Every structure is written in C-alpha cells, then in structure tokens.
C-alpha positions in Angstrom: 75.9 104.4 82.3 72.2 105.2 82.1 69.7 105.0 84.8 69.8 101.3 85.5 72.3 99.5 87.7 74.1 96.5 86.1 73.0 93.3 88.1 75.0 90.6 89.7 72.0 89.2 91.7 72.0 85.6 91.5 70.4 84.5 94.9 66.6 84.1 95.7 67.1 84.7 99.3 68.7 88.3 98.5 65.3 90.2 99.2 64.9 88.5 102.6 68.6 89.3 103.4 68.2 93.1 102.6 65.0 93.2 104.6 67.0 92.0 107.8 69.7 94.4 107.0 72.8 94.0 104.7 76.2 93.2 106.1 79.5 93.1 104.4 83.3 93.2 105.1 85.0 96.4 104.1 88.9 95.8 103.5 91.5 97.3 101.2 95.2 97.6 100.6 96.1 93.9 100.3 99.2 94.7 97.9 99.6 91.1 97.2 103.1 90.5 95.9 104.7 93.3 97.9 108.5 92.5 97.7 109.5 93.7 101.3 113.0 94.3 99.7 114.4 95.8 103.0 114.2 92.4 104.7 116.2 89.3 104.3 114.8 86.7 101.8 113.5 84.5 104.6 111.6 87.3 106.3 110.3 88.8 103.0 108.9 85.5 102.1 107.0 85.1 105.5 105.5 88.7 105.2 104.4 87.9 101.6 102.7 84.7 102.8 101.1 86.7 105.6 99.3 89.0 103.1 97.9 86.0 101.3 96.8 84.3 104.6 94.9 87.5 105.6 92.4 86.6 102.8 91.5 83.5 104.8 91.2 85.5 108.0 88.8 87.9 106.1 86.8 84.9 105.1 86.5 83.5 108.5 85.4 87.1 109.9 82.7 87.4 107.1 81.1 84.0 107.8 81.1 84.6 111.5 79.4 88.0 110.9 76.9 86.5 108.5 78.2 88.6 105.6 78.1 87.2 102.1 80.2 90.1 100.2 83.7 91.3 100.9 84.6 94.8 99.4 88.3 95.4 98.5 88.7 99.1 98.1 91.8 99.1 95.8 95.4 98.0 95.8 94.5 94.4 95.6 98.1 93.9 94.2 101.3 95.7 94.9 101.5 96.6 91.1 99.6 96.3 88.0 101.6 93.6 86.4 102.2 90.9 89.1 103.6 87.6 88.1 100.9 85.0 87.1 101.9 82.8 89.9 101.1 85.8 92.4 97.6 86.3 90.7 96.9 82.7 90.7 97.6 82.2 94.3 95.2 84.9 95.3 92.5 83.6 93.0 93.0 80.2 94.4 92.4 81.6 98.0 89.2 83.4 97.1 87.9 80.4 94.9 88.3 78.2 98.0 85.8 80.4 99.7 83.0 79.6 97.3 80.2 80.9 99.6 81.7 84.3 99.7 81.6 87.1 97.0 84.6 89.0 96.4 84.6 92.6 94.9 88.1 93.7 93.6 88.7 97.4 92.6 92.0 98.6 91.0 93.8 101.1 93.0 96.8 103.4 92.5 99.3 100.5 92.9 97.5 98.3 90.4 95.5 100.6 88.1 93.6 99.3 85.2 95.9 100.5 82.5 96.4 98.7 79.1 98.5 95.7 79.6 97.7 95.3 83.2 96.5 92.3 84.9 93.1 93.5 84.6 92.9 92.9 80.8 92.9 89.1 81.2 91.7 88.4 84.7 88.0 89.0 84.1 88.1 86.0 81.6 90.0 83.8 84.0 89.0 84.7 87.5 86.6 82.4 89.7 82.9 82.8 89.5 82.6 84.2 92.9 85.0 87.0 92.2 83.7 90.3 90.7 86.0 92.9 89.2 84.7 96.5 89.0 86.4 98.0 85.9 83.8 100.8 85.2 82.6 103.7 87.2 78.9 102.5 87.3 76.3 101.3 89.6 76.0 97.7 90.1 73.2 95.8 91.9 75.1 93.1 94.0 72.1 92.0 96.0 68.4 92.8 95.5 68.1 96.5 96.7 71.7 96.9 97.2 73.7 99.1 94.9 77.4 99.2 94.6 79.0 102.3 93.0 82.6 101.7 92.2 85.5 104.1 91.2 88.2 102.0 89.7 91.4 103.8 89.0 93.1 103.9 85.6 96.2 105.8 86.6 98.6 105.8 89.5 97.8 109.6 90.0 94.6 111.9 89.1 93.8 115.5 89.5 90.1 114.8 89.6 87.8 113.1 92.0 87.0 109.5 90.7 83.9 109.4 93.0 82.3 112.6 91.5 80.1 110.7 89.2 78.3 109.0 92.1 76.3 112.3 92.8 74.4 111.7 89.6 74.1 108.0 89.5 70.5 107.0 90.0 69.1 104.0 91.9 65.7 102.5 92.7 63.8 104.2 95.6 64.9 102.7 98.9 68.0 101.0 97.5 71.0 100.9 99.9 73.7 102.8 98.1 77.5 101.8 98.8 80.4 103.5 97.5 83.8 101.7 96.7 86.9 103.9 96.1 90.5 104.4 96.5 91.9 107.9 97.2 92.6 110.6 99.8 90.5 112.8 101.9 91.8 115.3 104.4 95.4 114.2 103.4 94.9 110.5 104.5 97.0 109.1 101.7 99.9 106.7 102.1 103.2 108.6 102.7 105.0 109.3 99.4 102.1 107.9 97.2 100.4 110.0 94.5 97.2 111.7 95.8 93.8 110.7 94.4 91.5 113.4 95.7 88.1 112.5 97.2 85.5 114.9 98.5 85.1 114.5 102.1 81.4 115.2 101.6 81.0 112.4 98.8 78.8 110.3 101.0 76.3 113.1 101.7 76.4 114.5 98.1 75.9 111.1 96.5 73.3 109.8 99.0 75.6 107.1 100.0 74.7 104.9 102.9 78.3 104.0 103.3 81.6 104.9 101.4 84.4 102.2 101.7 87.8 103.8 101.1 91.3 102.5 100.6 94.7 104.1 100.4 95.4 104.9 104.0 96.9 101.9 105.6 95.4 102.3 108.9 92.0 102.2 110.4 90.3 105.8 110.2 86.8 106.9 110.5 86.2 110.2 108.4 82.6 110.6 109.3 79.7 108.4 110.3 79.4 107.0 106.7 83.0 107.3 105.4 85.7 104.9 106.6 89.2 103.6 105.7 89.6 100.0 106.7 93.4 100.1 106.5 95.5 97.0 105.3 94.4 93.7 107.0 98.0 92.8 107.5 100.5 95.5 108.7 103.4 96.4 106.4 105.2 99.2 108.2 105.9 100.6 111.7 103.3 103.5 111.7 101.1 103.6 114.8 98.0 104.1 112.7 95.9 101.0 113.8 96.8 98.6 110.8 95.8 95.0 110.7 91.9 95.5 110.7 89.0 95.1 108.6 85.6 96.5 109.1 82.3 94.5 109.3 79.5 97.1 108.2 75.8 96.5 108.7 73.1 98.7 107.0 69.7 98.0 108.4 68.0 100.2 105.6 68.7 103.1 103.2 69.3 106.1 105.2 70.1 104.4 108.3 73.2 105.0 110.2 75.8 102.3 109.4 76.8 100.0 112.2 80.6 99.7 111.6 82.7 97.2 113.8 86.5 96.9 113.5 88.0 93.4 113.5 91.6 92.6 114.0 93.0 90.6 111.0 96.8 91.1 111.4 99.2 88.3 112.1 102.5 90.3 112.5 102.9 93.2 114.8 105.3 96.0 113.6 106.5 98.2 116.6 108.8 101.1 116.7 110.3 101.4 120.2 112.5 104.1 121.7 114.6 102.8 124.5 116.6 104.8 127.0 119.3 102.8 128.8 122.3 103.7 131.1 123.3 100.1 132.1 122.9 96.6 130.6 120.2 95.8 133.2 117.9 98.4 131.2 118.1 96.3 128.2 117.4 93.0 130.1 114.4 94.3 131.4 113.1 95.4 128.0 113.8 91.9 126.7 111.9 90.4 129.6 109.1 92.8 129.0 108.7 91.7 125.2 108.5 88.0 126.5 105.5 89.0 128.5 103.5 90.3 125.6 100.4 88.5 124.4 101.5 88.1 121.0 104.2 85.5 120.4 107.8 86.9 119.7 107.8 85.1 116.4 105.2 87.5 115.3 107.0 90.6 116.2 108.9 92.8 114.0 110.8 95.5 116.1 112.3 98.7 115.1 114.5 99.6 118.3 116.1 103.0 118.6 118.5 102.7 121.7 119.5 106.0 123.3 121.3 107.0 126.5 124.7 107.0 128.0 126.5 103.7 128.9 130.1 103.0 130.3 132.7 102.1 127.8 133.0 98.7 129.6 129.5 97.7 129.1 129.1 98.8 125.4 130.2 95.6 123.8 128.1 93.7 126.3 125.1 95.7 125.1 125.9 94.8 121.4 125.8 91.1 122.4 122.5 91.5 124.3 120.9 93.2 121.2 122.0 90.2 119.1 120.4 87.9 121.6 117.3 90.0 121.6 116.9 89.3 117.9 116.5 85.5 118.6 112.9 84.6 118.3 111.8 87.8 116.8 110.3 87.9 113.2 112.8 90.8 112.6 114.9 93.2 114.7 116.2 96.6 113.2 118.4 98.0 116.0 119.8 101.6 115.9 122.4 102.3 118.4 123.8 105.5 116.6 122.3 107.7 119.5 123.9 105.8 122.3 126.6 107.7 123.9 129.7 106.0 125.4 131.2 107.4 128.6 134.8 106.7 129.8 136.2 106.9 133.4 139.9 106.3 134.6 139.4 102.6 134.9 138.3 102.3 131.3 141.3 104.1 130.2 143.7 102.0 132.2 142.1 98.9 130.9 143.2 99.9 127.3 147.0 99.8 127.9 149.9 102.0 128.6 152.4 104.2 126.6 151.3 105.5 123.4 148.0 103.5 123.4 147.2 105.3 126.7 147.8 108.5 125.3 145.6 107.9 122.3 142.8 106.5 124.5 143.0 109.7 126.7 143.0 112.1 123.7 139.9 110.2 122.3 138.3 110.5 125.6 138.7 114.2 125.6 137.1 114.3 122.0 134.1 112.3 123.3 133.4 115.2 125.8 133.2 117.7 122.8 129.9 119.1 121.8 130.9 118.8 118.1 129.4 115.7 116.7 132.0 115.4 113.9 134.6 114.8 116.8 132.5 113.0 119.3 131.0 110.1 117.3 134.3 109.0 115.6 136.1 109.3 118.9 133.5 107.1 120.5 133.9 104.6 117.7 137.6 104.5 118.1 137.5 104.1 122.0 135.1 101.0 121.3 137.4 99.6 118.8 140.5 100.1 121.3 138.2 98.3 124.0 137.7 95.3 121.8 141.2 95.0 120.8 142.3 95.2 124.4 139.9 92.3 125.4 141.4 90.2 122.6 145.1 90.9 123.5 146.5 88.3 125.9 
C-alpha cells in the first residue's frame, strides 16, 4: 500500500472546495436486485424499482447540498452475481448523473469474490463511478483521503478497517473511512457479522467513518454513523429510508451530519385491538388521513381482541376492503378471539347442528388453545354455512 494515497483527483477547483469544507452523501445497503420473494410478483416488481429510483433521489439530494461525491458503504447489490440487466440498469442511473462521483464498496451481500460482478465491472463502468476493491487510501479530492475496507467474503473474523490505523496521509488531509460491518451488534438480523472496532475513527484519526450493514439510521459516536438503507425493505422500526449529508470543515473538525429522507414506501407494523367492526373502520379512516399516500404503504397488521361471532365474517370483509389502495397488506387475525351468545347459537340452526354448536361454544371457553382455536374456526364455518343456507 505504501505511504502515498492513490489519486482520483481530476478537478482544478478541488482545493477551493476543500478550503470551504468538504461535503458528501453517505448511503449504504442499496441491495439492488433484491427479489422480495414473499410478495406477489406485481408488488415485488414495484419494490425492486423503488430501490433503483432511490439512486435518483440521492442524486437530487447531493446536488441540493452542493455535494459532489456519493459514498456507498457496501451491499450495492443484493448478491455477488446479479443478472447483467440488473447491473446495467444501476450503471445507467449513475451515468446519467454525470456531475456526481459515485464510490462503490463490496459488502457482505456482494463480496468481491472470484467470479463476482466486481471482476468485470471496473472495465465496463461509467467514468463517474469509482469501485474500491483494495484496502488502501485514495485521494478523491485534493486534501481528502478515502480509506475503504472492501469485503471479499460474506463473513470475517477480523476487522477489515484495522489497516486504517497505520495508513498515512498528508498533514492536514481530511480522512474518511468507508466500511461495511458491525459495531455494538448493529448488524442486519440473521446476517453474518463483520466486526468493526467502535473506536476505529479515533484510532485511525478519521474525521468520519461511513458504515453500512445496519439497515436503519444510527449514530454510533460523533464521527461514526450508519446511514441505513435509502429505501426501506422491512417492518423494523429503525428509521430506514434515509441518507446522510456530511460536511467536514477541516481535518479534526467535528463533522456536521444531517439526515435526509429518501424512502418512497413506508413499511408499518401495527397491532390493532378491536371488539367491534367500528374499531376497524376507525383504523381505516386513520390510514386515509396519513400524509403518505396509501399506495406507498406496506402494512403488517396484527389484529387482536374479542369479537361476536355474528361480526367475524364482516370483519374479514373489512380487512379485504382495507387492502384496496395499499401497496401491500399482510393481515394476521390468528389472535382474534370469537365470542358467542345465545342469539349466535340460535342462528346456526336446530337439532343436531344446535348440539354441535353448543359443544363448540363450550370448547371456545376452554383455556386450552388446542381446543379453543379449532372450535372457534368450526363455529365460524357453521356461521358461514348458515348464512348461505336458504
């Protein structure tokens, strides 16, 4: 690696820019090409498109902030061998923003392994896209050093940023680290852990450490941040859908970090307790009053409570209606308890049917879920049959 930083500087105005402070966009975890296999094809297609559209929103934010460089802290793609069309679509988006410089880092989803997309991409990429495949300092503007920690495997037992402690740079240069991994356990759930020292910014004399892997916005300390994914991809309440505008006035100065909203879709998990149909109607009305359009909402709805047997079928119809206009609705009514009274039982019929209904009603009062749930389901089936019988 040596003591000199590799240079990417091309602009004569760079020195003036650094004298006035250096601003950039910190983003991560784009995971372009994510399949979203748990959704219907139409919804999955829209979600994949939104991840590409986020690139345009990042470009707009960069221009508004006067930032030239966009740093992507790993997981640019969802895996290391995406289809050529997927790669081409992303490159075209970045090439169209020719006034910006994009810095890409392999993460644990798309590590720079033999046979990965990173083998050929350096030869075919647009000129304004820089790919960082070596752990080395690179001068991206006069007096601004980027120290990257690309990943070559999905999991590592060693800290890929450790080399930064000993990487030298010119006196007075701004030092920015770019890495993908976990500090304080901030790793994506179920993902392999890439350990990163929480004190790396201090030990390596970094003015800022831009991290990826955690999909939500998170400050670790004054110089170390996770930007999170620019487009939400799950129901976690961890402030997804953001990027960071970072300005460093001079080496050693505390960075000015400003979150900006970049997400299009909003993923919401909601626990709803009801005991009558009107509760569900009020919830639907509340959704319509939200600032974000319903077409941009993905809702995971957990319905709990106790409702009369006579209203249960109608509640199911209301939930179907609630889905209309939403990007997606995943409704779980397994915790909704059905209650019965004498009028409910009388409506189910007479003779042997009445006897069966009474026995089932007694089971629903049991504290044994193995009896209660099947009995409730059977009663609801009887109620549907009774409605269909002339």
